[in-house]
N, C-alpha and C positions, 0 to 999 in steps of 0.2 A: 359286443364292441359297437362303439358308434362308427356310423357311417363317414366316410370321409369328406363327403360336404356338409356333414353337420359340425365339423372340427370350428373351433372357435378360430379367427383370423388372426394368424400371428403378428407380432408389432415389435418394432424394436425401436421405439422412441428412447430417447436418450434421459436418464434420469440423472438430476442433479445430486451429487454426493452430499450427505449431510453435513459433514464437517468442512464443506468447500472453504468457509471464512476462514478457518483456522489456517488450511493449508496454504491457500493464497496470502495469507498474513506473514506465515513464515518465509515463504517466496521473496515476497517483498522486502522484508528486514534485511534476509540474507542478500539478497541483491544489491540493496543501498548499501549495506556493510563491505561487500567485496570490493564495490569500485571505490568506496572512500578508503578501504585500507590499502588497498593496491596502490591508488594515487599517491596517499601518504607514504608508503613504504618505499616507492620509487623515489619519491621527491626527497626523503630522508638519507636514502643511500647512494644518490646519484645516478640514478636509473641503470643498475647493472646489466649486465648479460649472462645468462647461463648457457654456457658452452664453450668452446674454443676454435680457433681457427675460422673456418667459414660456418660452423653451426652456431647457430642462434635461437635455444628456446624460448619461444615468445610464450606469455602467459594465456594466450588465446587457445593453446595446447592443452592447457590445464583447464581451461573452461570447457572445453571440449569433452575432456577425461569425465569431469563433474556431470555434465548434459548426459554422456552416454551412461553414466553410473546411474543417472538419475531416472532413465528411462527403462533400464534394466530391471532394477529392482522390482517394480510392480509386475513386470513380468515372470519374473522368479520365484516371488513370494506373494502369499496371500493375506499376511497378517497386517492388522490395522496399522501396527507402527511403522510398516514399511513406507507409508505414503507420508508421514511426517519429515523422513528421511529423504525421501524423494523429492520433497518440497524443498527442504534445506539445500540438497545438491544441485537443483536446479535453479535456484537462487544464485548460489554462489557461481555456478559454471555459466550463466547468462552475462551473469555481471564481470567476469573475467574476460568473456568473449566480446561482450559490447566495448570493454575500455578502448579495445585496440581498433574502433570503429574508425578511427581518422586515417589508418592505414588502409583502409579498404574503400572508401570515398575518394581517395587522392590518389593521381597518378605518380607521384613519387614517394607514397607512403609515408605521408606526416602523419604521424603519431600525434603532433600538438596541434594539429590543425582547429583553428579558432573552433570553426561550427561542431567539433566532436563532443565538446561538452552539452551545448543544447540538444542533438541527437540522442544521448543518454539520458539526457533529463527528461526528453518531451516521450523516450520508451517508457521511462519509470511512470509518468502520468499516465499513459496506455494500461498499465498493469493495475494502475491504482483506480481507473476507469473500471477495468474488468472485474476487480474487487467491489465497487460500489454496485456494479449491476447484479453480481452475484449474490449481494446481501437484499437485494429486493426479494419478499416473500413470493413463492408459486405457489400455485394453488394443490392442494394433498389430494390425490388421487389414488383409489384402493392398490392399485400396481404398484405407483411409487412407494405407497407405504411399505406395501410388502417387501420390496427391495431393501428398504432402510430396517425393518424388522429381522431380516435374514442377514444382516449385516451386523445388528445389534446381539444376534444369538451366538456370534463368536466367543463374547464373554463368558457365555455358558459351556462352552469347549474349553476355556482356559481358566477356568474356575474363578473368574473375577466378577461375576456378576453382582452389580451392587442396588440396593432398594432404588434408587432413583432411575438406575436403567431400566430396571423392571418394571416400573410406573410407566414408563415412555413406551415401553414394549406393550404393555397394556392398553395404553391410550391408542396405539396404531392399530393394535386387533380388533379394538372395538369399533372403531372407524371403519375398517375393513368389513367386518359383520354387519354393520349398519348401510353403508353404501355401495357394496359391492353387488352387481348382477352375475358373478360368475360363480355357479355350484361348486366349481374345485378350487376357487379362491376362499369360499365360505367355508368349507369343509378343512381343509387345510389350517386356516384361521382359527376355527373352533379347537380342532386339535391341538394347536400351540397353546391355546388358552387354556386348555385342560391341563395340559402338560405343566404350563407357567403356575398352575394354582395348586401341585400336586406337594404335599409335604417332603419329596425327595430333594426338591431344589434347594439349593445351600448358597445364601447370599453373604457377600462380602462387604465391610465398610466401604462407604464413597470414601475415595485417597483422592486430595487434591495434588496437582502437580505444582512445581515451582510457580508457573506462571500464573495459574488459579491461585493459590496463596498471595502471590503479589498481588493481584487484583482485589481480591477481599481485602488486604489491607489498605490499598489505596482507597477503597470503597469506604471501609471504615474512619480512615482520617478525613477524607471529605467530608462525610456525615459530621463528623466531630468538631473539624477544625475549619473547613471552609463553609465559612455562613454566606447567606447573599451579597450582604455589605462587602465581606471581605473579599467575595469571588469577584465583586462587579470592580472594585477598587483594583485588584489586581490586573483584571482583563482592560479595564480602560487603561493604567497605566501602561501596560503592554502595547496596546494600540497606539498610544500618545507617543511613546519612544520610539517604536517602529516607524511611525508617521514622520517624526522628527529625523531620523536617520534617513529615510526615503528621500526627503526634501534638501538633504545637503548638498546635494552635487547639483542639482537644477539649480538651486538659490547662488551657488558659487558661482556658477557659468553665467547666470543672468546677471548677477553684481559685477563681474570681471568682462562682460559682453563688448564693453566698450575699449577693453585694455589687450591689445594684439597680443602681447609678450604674456600675459596669463591663458589664452586662448591657445598659443604656439604650443605652450610648455606642454597642454592636455594633450593636444595633437601629434606632439614630437614623440610623448610618452606611448600611445597607442601605435603609432607606426614602428616605433622601437621593438613593441612586443607582437609586432606582425598581425595586429587586430585591426588596423586602419588599413585596407588595402585596394579602395578606389570609390567609387560615387555609392555604390551600392552599400557599401560596411558604413558609409558617412551618413546615409539616411537611417540606417539601423542604430545607428548611435543616437541621432537625433530623436528618433522616434522613442527609443531607451529611456533618454533623458526627459521627455515631455511625459510620456506615462507615468513613469514613477514619480514623477512631484505632482501629478493628479491625482494618483493613488496615495502618495503620502499623505497631502492635504484631508483627503477623504478619511483617511485613518484616524487622521486626528481629531476631525469631525464628528467620528463614530465614537470615538472616547469620550469625547464631551458630550454628545448627545445620549450615551449610557445614563447620565445622572439628570439629564433633565428628561428626555423622551426614551425610555427604555427599550422600547419594541424597534423604534426607527435606529438606534444605536446599533442594537444587535443587527439588523438588516442590512446596515450600512458597513459594520465590521465584517459580515459574512462575505459582502459581496465583494469588498475591498481583496480581503485574501484571497478569495477565489479566482479573481481576475488576475492578482497579481500571482498567483502560482501557476495559473495557465498561460496567461499572455505576456505578463512582464517578465518573468524569470527567466524565459528562453534566451531572451535577449540579455538579460544580466549575466547569464551563464556564458554568452559567448564574448562578452567585454573582461568578465570578471574571472570567467573558466571557473576551477572548482573550490577557488574560496569562496564562491558564490551557495555552497551546500549549507553553510551556517546560516545564513541568510533567508534559505529554504527551508531548515529546519525549525527556526522562529515562526515563520510565517504558518506552517503546520501546526505547531504548538497553539497559537492564536486561533489558527479555524478549529481545531479542535476544542480549545476553549470557549470559543462564541456558541460551537453545536451544543457541547453539555451546559452551558449556560442556559441555551433557550430551551433544552430538554427538560432541564431543571424546575424553572421559573416561568415559562411563558407559555410552553404548550401542554395542553390539559389542565 
């Protein structure tokens, strides 16, 4: 037996989950869906209240219940499918919770407080930022690879190991055998390699889930129908159309700047909707109009440059959508409230289109 002073040092360094991108994407989508559907349902039904008399069961309680269930599932079960359900429930839970943020940041519990929508949107952007960060590749270490190997071996226990999963495990074990300096890890990796190469192991055909099949069909349609010129035309048209929409309000204000009646009409509507409450909110409105006009003009410029100087057009389109989503949209959500969701979805689609075009035709 080895002496205690020769034992390897204990390490507790965190290992990133190999399917973290998928789980975070589920959380993102369920979060956005829960907020959107909740606001739509309440608007269509006239904001009903559950309960009677002094009781009012707010949907923040349902959000807390979903969050509690999401935290309990991975504590109780070890199966891989649990993480997907936990991600789904956590997205719905945090969406229902933060939808009532207006009540938590105001003394009079104002659910319709104008700043609530920007707060929710910024919180969503923070989750997107986390998603972008975790997508960055990390160095592959023997210890990290072994964590993933042990996780993949669940498929052996469930009799659902496919040839693709087997090849992935082989790759990880081979890396451990090449790079690890820990004799225990090397011996364990060699034993697992011998087991996986035995004839006793039964493989199942790889089965794609619904989402994977959808992505495969989208990829096939993209390769077959979306040629470079068509893609560029769609992208250019989208950037141009959105840019024209973005400059409508700034242009209208500039044209009628000398007409006090028209400006008063705009201000009266803002005041009536409790969006204009003082000097600060007026300065925010001016900033929103100015930035929206500049971003709209840049979007139109990017659409034109796509046909003249492709790389410049893509760069301007990318920066325009990025700045609009992160800087302009919080102001837009303040004044437009949740009707700005449609605008944000269009921007996200354009940003994804720009990134996809750059990856297909300009990178590598």
